[in-house]
DODREN-587973 format. One record per residue (C-alpha): residue number from 0; residue in one letter; z negated, y, x. Coordinates in pm, whole numbers, plus 50000, padded with zeros to 5 digits. Each point is the difference from the previous one (the first is absolute). Layout:
<NUM,A,<Z,Y,X>>,
...
END
This chain:
<0,M,<07363,41979,84238>>,
<1,T,<50164,49679,50096>>,
<2,D,<50000,49672,49812>>,
<3,W,<49825,49832,50291>>,
<4,P,<49631,50023,50080>>,
<5,E,<49882,50196,50295>>,
<6,A,<49945,49826,50325>>,
<7,R,<49648,49904,50084>>,
<8,P,<49818,50219,50248>>,
<9,N,<50036,49903,50363>>,
<10,D,<50286,49767,49913>>,
<11,N,<50185,50008,50329>>,
<12,R,<50290,49787,49888>>,
<13,G,<50216,50309,49962>>,
<14,G,<50213,50098,49712>>,
<15,R,<50094,49678,49838>>,
<16,Y,<50099,49902,49654>>,
<17,G,<49724,49817,49823>>,
<18,R,<49625,50014,49996>>,
<19,G,<49903,50368,50056>>,
<20,S,<50344,50086,50132>>,
<21,G,<50196,50291,49877>>,
<22,S,<50318,49883,50163>>,
<23,A,<50298,49930,49783>>,
<24,Q,<50105,49722,50233>>,
<25,P,<49857,49656,49943>>,
<26,E,<49785,49853,50269>>,
<27,G,<50082,49665,50156>>,
<28,A,<49886,49686,49834>>,
<29,R,<49625,49977,50034>>,
<30,V,<49833,49938,49667>>,
<31,M,<50104,49633,49978>>,
<32,R,<50116,49777,50275>>,
<33,Q,<50322,49849,49896>>,
<34,V,<50145,49659,50070>>,
<35,R,<50305,50048,50206>>,
<36,R,<50325,49900,49829>>,
<37,G,<50336,50019,50163>>,
<38,P,<50072,50124,50355>>,
<39,A,<49721,50159,50201>>,
<40,A,<49998,50377,50044>>,
<41,P,<50079,50144,50341>>,
<42,P,<49699,50048,50227>>,
<43,G,<49800,50315,49934>>,
<44,Q,<50110,50047,49642>>,
<45,G,<49747,49984,49721>>,
<46,A,<49630,50069,50018>>,
<47,Y,<49912,49650,50117>>,
<48,G,<50307,49900,50192>>,
<49,G,<50216,49722,49871>>,
<50,V,<49927,50081,49633>>,
<51,P,<50314,50102,49809>>,
<52,Q,<50030,50361,49892>>,
<53,Q,<49939,50109,49644>>,
<54,P,<50297,50092,49781>>,
<55,S,<50134,50355,50041>>,
<56,Y,<49933,50282,49753>>,
<57,V,<50261,50222,49851>>,
<58,D,<49824,50294,49843>>,
<59,G,<49679,50014,50200>>,
<60,Q,<49797,49925,49690>>,
<61,G,<49998,49630,50041>>,
<62,H,<50294,49946,49766>>,
<63,G,<50312,49819,50091>>,
<64,G,<50341,50060,49873>>,
<65,H,<49990,49734,49728>>,
<66,D,<49682,49821,49897>>,
<67,G,<49752,50217,50182>>,
<68,Y,<49763,49902,50274>>,
<69,D,<50052,49643,50114>>,
<70,S,<49667,49862,50109>>,
<71,G,<50144,49670,50094>>,
<72,Y,<49825,49813,49716>>,
<73,N,<50321,49951,49805>>,
<74,T,<50193,49867,50296>>,
<75,G,<49742,49757,50130>>,
<76,Q,<49962,50196,50325>>,
<77,V,<49622,50022,49970>>,
<78,Y,<49910,49638,49920>>,
<79,G,<50305,49831,50134>>,
<80,G,<50342,49908,49879>>,
<81,P,<50137,49672,49873>>,
<82,G,<49826,49699,50147>>,
<83,G,<49688,50198,50094>>,
<84,P,<49673,50031,49813>>,
<85,G,<50062,50148,49661>>,
<86,G,<50375,49999,50065>>,
<87,G,<50278,49789,49865>>,
<88,G,<50083,50235,49719>>,
<89,G,<49693,49881,49808>>,
<90,H,<50102,49630,50002>>,
<91,A,<49761,49734,50143>>,
<92,P,<50153,49764,50259>>,
<93,Q,<50115,49667,49851>>,
<94,R,<49837,49669,50109>>,
<95,P,<50242,49744,50141>>,
<96,A,<50082,49703,49776>>,
<97,P,<49799,49683,50083>>,
<98,D,<50178,49743,50213>>,
<99,W,<49964,49694,49773>>,
<100,R,<50197,49770,50226>>,
<101,R,<49759,50066,50284>>,
<102,R,<49698,49956,49775>>,
<103,I,<50126,49667,49867>>,
<104,K,<50074,49883,50352>>,
<105,V,<49650,50092,50125>>,
<106,T,<49838,49832,49697>>,
<107,A,<50203,49681,50050>>,
<108,I,<49913,49983,50370>>,
<109,T,<49631,50052,49918>>,
<110,L,<49998,49723,49738>>,
<111,V,<50181,49755,50230>>,
<112,T,<49756,50079,50281>>,
<113,V,<49696,49947,49775>>,
<114,L,<50146,49673,49867>>,
<115,L,<50077,49876,50351>>,
<116,V,<49653,50083,50131>>,
<117,T,<49835,49836,49695>>,
<118,T,<50212,49687,50037>>,
<119,V,<49924,49963,50370>>,
<120,A,<49628,50062,49945>>,
<121,T,<49992,49746,49715>>,
<122,Y,<50175,49741,50215>>,
<123,F,<49750,50028,50286>>,
<124,W,<49707,50007,49755>>,
<125,A,<50122,49686,49824>>,
<126,D,<50090,49821,50323>>,
<127,S,<49652,50063,50138>>,
<128,K,<49840,49833,49695>>,
<129,L,<50176,49665,50041>>,
<130,N,<49757,49728,50110>>,
<131,R,<50207,49815,50261>>,
<132,E,<49758,49714,50065>>,
<133,V,<50224,49691,50016>>,
<134,D,<50155,49904,50333>>,
<135,L,<50298,49775,49937>>,
<136,S,<50055,49962,50375>>,
<137,K,<49714,49748,49988>>,
<138,V,<50209,49771,49780>>,
<139,I,<50153,49725,50215>>,
<140,E,<50312,49780,49972>>,
<141,R,<50168,50227,49749>>,
<142,P,<50331,49914,49829>>,
<143,E,<50310,50204,50077>>,
<144,K,<50042,50324,49811>>,
<145,G,<50268,49991,49729>>,
<146,E,<50190,50271,49815>>,
<147,G,<49808,50249,49789>>,
<148,T,<49625,50066,50005>>,
<149,N,<49716,49775,49883>>,
<150,Y,<49661,50138,49892>>,
<151,L,<49698,49776,49946>>,
<152,I,<49797,50179,49728>>,
<153,V,<49643,49879,49960>>,
<154,G,<49741,50084,49737>>,
<155,S,<49656,49921,50135>>,
<156,D,<49669,49974,49821>>,
<157,S,<49846,50239,50250>>,
<158,R,<49718,50204,49852>>,
<159,E,<49971,50229,50300>>,
<160,G,<49892,50352,49907>>,
<161,M,<49905,49902,49643>>,
<162,S,<49657,50085,49862>>,
<163,D,<49796,49755,49792>>,
<164,E,<50099,50200,49693>>,
<165,D,<50370,49968,50091>>,
<166,K,<49968,49624,50050>>,
<167,K,<49833,49964,49661>>,
<168,K,<50253,50221,49827>>,
<169,L,<50300,49820,50152>>,
<170,H,<49849,49649,49959>>,
<171,T,<50058,49919,50366>>,
<172,G,<49671,49827,50081>>,
<173,S,<49827,50052,50333>>,
<174,A,<50141,49729,50223>>,
<175,E,<49988,50081,50371>>,
<176,G,<50312,50017,50215>>,
<177,K,<50346,49993,49844>>,
<178,R,<50260,49752,49889>>,
<179,T,<50356,50029,49878>>,
<180,D,<50033,50043,49627>>,
<181,S,<50381,50022,49997>>,
<182,M,<50284,49967,50251>>,
<183,M,<50364,50103,49967>>,
<184,I,<50308,50026,50219>>,
<185,L,<50224,50297,49930>>,
<186,H,<50348,49977,50153>>,
<187,T,<50213,50315,50016>>,
<188,G,<50365,50005,50097>>,
<189,G,<50355,50058,49886>>,
<190,N,<49986,49775,49692>>,
<191,G,<49703,50154,49825>>,
<192,P,<49630,49928,50049>>,
<193,T,<49844,49659,49943>>,
<194,L,<49629,49962,49923>>,
<195,I,<49857,49649,50051>>,
<196,S,<49641,49909,49910>>,
<197,L,<49817,49747,50214>>,
<198,P,<49734,49835,49781>>,
<199,R,<49661,50001,50171>>,
<200,D,<49964,49627,49927>>,
<201,S,<50324,49916,50184>>,
<202,N,<49962,49696,50227>>,
<203,V,<50082,50100,50361>>,
<204,E,<49944,49877,50355>>,
<205,I,<49792,50207,50242>>,
<206,P,<50206,50013,50323>>,
<207,S,<49888,50077,50355>>,
<208,F,<49892,50363,50030>>,
<209,K,<49835,50255,50224>>,
<210,G,<49664,50131,49880>>,
<211,S,<50025,50364,49893>>,
<212,D,<49665,50086,50163>>,
<213,S,<49945,49732,50264>>,
<214,G,<50359,49985,50126>>,
<215,K,<49950,49626,50038>>,
<216,T,<50287,49768,49897>>,
<217,Y,<49909,49737,49743>>,
<218,P,<50240,49702,49989>>,
<219,G,<50133,49882,49667>>,
<220,T,<49853,49679,49861>>,
<221,G,<50210,49963,49685>>,
<222,R,<49720,50125,49775>>,
<223,Q,<50109,50045,49639>>,
<224,V,<49822,50283,49814>>,
<225,K,<50052,50252,49724>>,
<226,L,<50188,50306,50119>>,
<227,N,<49712,50241,49942>>,
<228,A,<49786,49795,50242>>,
<229,A,<50212,50123,50292>>,
<230,Y,<49896,50360,49932>>,
<231,A,<49636,49901,49958>>,
<232,E,<50006,49813,50333>>,
<233,D,<50143,50267,50233>>,
<234,G,<50130,50295,49799>>,
<235,P,<50346,50156,49964>>,
<236,E,<50144,49874,50330>>,
<237,L,<49939,49634,49913>>,
<238,L,<50128,50056,49647>>,
<239,V,<50327,50141,50137>>,
<240,R,<50024,49712,50250>>,
<241,T,<49944,49745,49721>>,
<242,V,<50259,50155,49765>>,
<243,E,<50259,50018,50278>>,
<244,F,<49934,49641,50112>>,
<245,N,<50025,49854,49648>>,
<246,T,<50303,50202,49889>>,
<247,G,<50199,50081,50316>>,
<248,L,<50021,50362,49883>>,
<249,H,<49921,50280,50247>>,
<250,I,<49745,50250,49865>>,
<251,D,<50078,50357,50114>>,
<252,H,<49709,50190,49844>>,
<253,Y,<49658,49928,49852>>,
<254,V,<49839,50201,49718>>,
<255,E,<49657,49931,49848>>,
<256,I,<49800,50171,49727>>,
<257,G,<49649,49928,49867>>,
<258,F,<49852,50011,49650>>,
<259,G,<49864,50354,50018>>,
<260,G,<50315,50146,50153>>,
<261,F,<50221,49842,49736>>,
<262,A,<49796,50149,49714>>,
<263,S,<49993,50341,50172>>,
<264,I,<50379,50015,50032>>,
<265,V,<50047,49917,49632>>,
<266,D,<49754,50271,49895>>,
<267,A,<50151,50255,50239>>,
<268,V,<50346,49954,49851>>,
<269,G,<49860,50046,49649>>,
<270,G,<50019,49636,49890>>,
<271,V,<50290,49757,49981>>,
<272,E,<50194,49910,49689>>,
<273,I,<50071,49629,49957>>,
<274,D,<50094,49761,49722>>,
<275,I,<49739,49720,49979>>,
<276,P,<50155,49681,49858>>,
<277,Q,<49682,49864,49836>>,
<278,D,<49640,50078,49918>>,
<279,I,<49783,49945,50309>>,
<280,K,<49625,49953,50001>>,
<281,D,<49839,49876,50322>>,
<282,T,<49630,50041,50074>>,
<283,K,<50048,49924,50371>>,
<284,S,<50249,50283,50064>>,
<285,G,<49868,50222,49721>>,
<286,A,<50338,50015,49825>>,
<287,D,<49997,50079,49628>>,
<288,L,<50356,50107,49926>>,
<289,K,<50220,49989,49691>>,
<290,K,<50363,49895,49989>>,
<291,G,<50261,50277,50019>>,
<292,K,<50101,50308,50198>>,
<293,Q,<49709,50211,50125>>,
<294,T,<49878,50207,50293>>,
<295,L,<49735,49834,50218>>,
<296,N,<49746,50191,50206>>,
<297,G,<49872,49873,50334>>,
<298,E,<49727,49778,49857>>,
<299,E,<50230,49843,49740>>,
<300,A,<50283,49953,50250>>,
<301,L,<49778,49817,50249>>,
<302,A,<49873,49771,49725>>,
<303,F,<50358,49930,49891>>,
<304,V,<50132,49898,50343>>,
<305,R,<49693,49785,50076>>,
<306,T,<50000,49801,49677>>,
<307,R,<50088,49632,50042>>,
<308,Y,<49762,49789,49789>>,
<309,A,<50119,50151,49671>>,
<310,L,<50365,49915,50078>>,
<311,A,<50168,49668,49925>>,
<312,G,<50176,49989,50337>>,
<313,S,<49687,50109,50189>>,
<314,D,<50095,50126,50347>>,
<315,L,<50377,49981,49937>>,
<316,D,<49971,50221,49692>>,
<317,R,<49768,50233,50185>>,
<318,T,<50254,50053,50281>>,
<319,K,<50260,50097,49739>>,
<320,N,<49764,50258,49854>>,
<321,Q,<49928,50133,50349>>,
<322,Q,<50371,50039,50074>>,
<323,K,<50057,50171,49668>>,
<324,F,<49715,50244,50046>>,
<325,L,<50071,50087,50364>>,
<326,S,<50362,50074,49914>>,
<327,A,<49888,50222,49712>>,
<328,L,<49753,50177,50231>>,
<329,A,<50269,50064,50259>>,
<330,N,<50228,50131,49726>>,
<331,Q,<49727,50237,49881>>,
<332,V,<49927,50128,50352>>,
<333,A,<50370,50067,50063>>,
<334,T,<50057,50210,49685>>,
<335,P,<50075,50377,50031>>,
<336,G,<49681,50064,49802>>,
<337,T,<49801,49863,50294>>,
<338,V,<50219,50084,50301>>,
<339,L,<50060,50364,49896>>,
<340,N,<49646,50065,49876>>,
<341,P,<49767,50073,50294>>,
<342,F,<49697,49956,49772>>,
<343,K,<50106,49637,49953>>,
<344,L,<50188,49931,50323>>,
<345,Y,<49723,50084,50247>>,
<346,P,<49718,49816,49816>>,
<347,T,<50228,49697,49962>>,
<348,M,<50101,50006,50367>>,
<349,G,<49640,50056,50105>>,
<350,A,<49869,49711,49789>>,
<351,G,<50278,49767,50110>>,
<352,L,<50002,50078,50370>>,
<353,D,<49621,49986,50026>>,
<354,S,<49991,49652,49850>>,
<355,L,<50303,49839,50169>>,
<356,I,<49974,49787,50313>>,
<357,V,<50332,49958,50181>>,
<358,D,<50139,49869,50326>>,
<359,E,<50016,50220,50309>>,
<360,D,<50377,50052,49976>>,
<361,M,<49996,50106,49634>>,
<362,G,<50126,50354,49939>>,
<363,L,<50017,50226,49697>>,
<364,F,<50372,49935,49961>>,
<365,D,<49932,49625,49994>>,
<366,L,<49735,50056,49735>>,
<367,A,<50239,50214,49795>>,
<368,D,<50268,49730,50030>>,
<369,M,<49751,49744,49870>>,
<370,F,<49905,50211,49697>>,
<371,W,<50360,50089,49912>>,
<372,S,<50098,49634,50026>>,
<373,M,<49717,49896,49767>>,
<374,K,<50116,50270,49761>>,
<375,G,<50345,49841,50019>>,
<376,V,<49853,49665,49896>>,
<377,S,<49849,50153,49685>>,
<378,S,<50324,50180,49910>>,
<379,G,<50202,49679,50011>>,
<380,E,<50176,50068,50330>>,
<381,G,<49820,49712,50174>>,
<382,T,<49849,49656,49947>>,
<383,S,<49640,49889,49948>>,
<384,M,<49889,49638,50017>>,
<385,N,<49732,49754,50108>>,
<386,M,<50048,49775,50299>>,
<387,P,<50174,49686,49866>>,
<388,I,<49739,49736,49916>>,
<389,A,<50066,49624,49994>>,
<390,G,<49657,49889,49869>>,
<391,S,<49634,49987,50097>>,
<392,S,<49763,49781,50196>>,
<393,G,<49621,50022,49987>>,
<394,G,<50016,50345,49845>>,
<395,N,<50246,50128,50262>>,
<396,L,<50347,50113,49896>>,
<397,L,<50281,49832,50194>>,
<398,W,<50308,50203,50083>>,
<399,D,<50348,49866,49930>>,
<400,K,<50112,49969,50363>>,
<401,A,<50374,49984,49927>>,
<402,K,<49992,50313,49784>>,
<403,V,<49775,50181,50243>>,
<404,K,<50245,49926,50283>>,
<405,Q,<50294,50131,49794>>,
<406,L,<49803,50311,49899>>,
<407,V,<49906,50079,50360>>,
<408,N,<50361,49957,50116>>,
<409,E,<50121,50244,49733>>,
<410,L,<49733,50254,50098>>,
<411,N,<50065,49966,50373>>,
<412,N,<50370,50064,49940>>,
<413,D,<49922,50276,49750>>,
<414,E,<50199,49821,49731>>,
<415,K,<49957,50018,49626>>,
<416,V,<49712,49768,49905>>,
<417,T,<50114,49715,49778>>,
<418,V,<49689,49781,50017>>,
<419,K,<49781,49996,49692>>,
<420,G,<49623,50001,50034>>,
<421,N,<49726,49891,49763>>,
END
């Protein structure tokens, strides 16, 4: 009896070692297809051609000379050698170290791209919201342009877009149309900004002008009126023409804001801190403020800048308060807490741009220059003053012509202003 089972009946595979074979010689590889490792076998060798032969036997009993029958499991011949599945001597392949330099570079490029796209989108959004409604090309006989840039900043009593509840809350009344409530010239240049208030009761001459709507030229007759009457008669274009004629100063840009827009900007920026020099109570403007440093909301701020009857200097004191507050507002808008906070920046820009009326050539960079210059006035880098006044006649304030001429010459030459206002 042999150690191997008998061959199955009708097994025509001949005498082979293995299943049912009584042969002492091993059959070719057939039980498990092996993954070829190393050089291919010569054609015709092996049971399946191209499969390497099994290890040789020494004693015919399946035992080798040393460790016995080598099935190939210990050498990795069955499931592959190093680098193959299950190979590598039992060690898993190591993952390559992360390339931090590349990751940082990709992250930086992504952030710069996002910032650039956001900045460009914000610019076009903001530019599209500017209300460019004033055509300064309609202004005739203009003085020569000097050094620096001159902005005519106008606060109107326009109630456009305000509900009855808003008008009651802000104590604006319900008068139709709009008039100028404040007028200022802001000069920017190489010697710091200069902010000059033009009292609304200033006595001025209405010169010849071209109608903003009719296009008809109206000759000058020497009419003497209060400055705010020019705006009421034919709007921003005649106001610019009147200011230029009576001062000799070329106006480069026009900026106007109404009651509602002013209050909205103050609220959007979170209020404006200001030091009020005295207690103010005025039923006409609605002001009821205590002396000292405090933060004013939109309603309180509008009441503060409109108050005149509760002040000893009336309109002259009011213009000083307006300058002081507008400079403080510009300073608040330009702080990192507003500029770097999108939850403050976009509402503030939206409220401001929606409510501003500017000339057709006004750009966002011009507007930014105006705000930064007003911030400079509040920080002490510039000068704020009233137009020099020599006296009054019939309720109209008369300008000091000699001082006005000197002031305009200094501004036109972008020199340090030495003239003192009221």
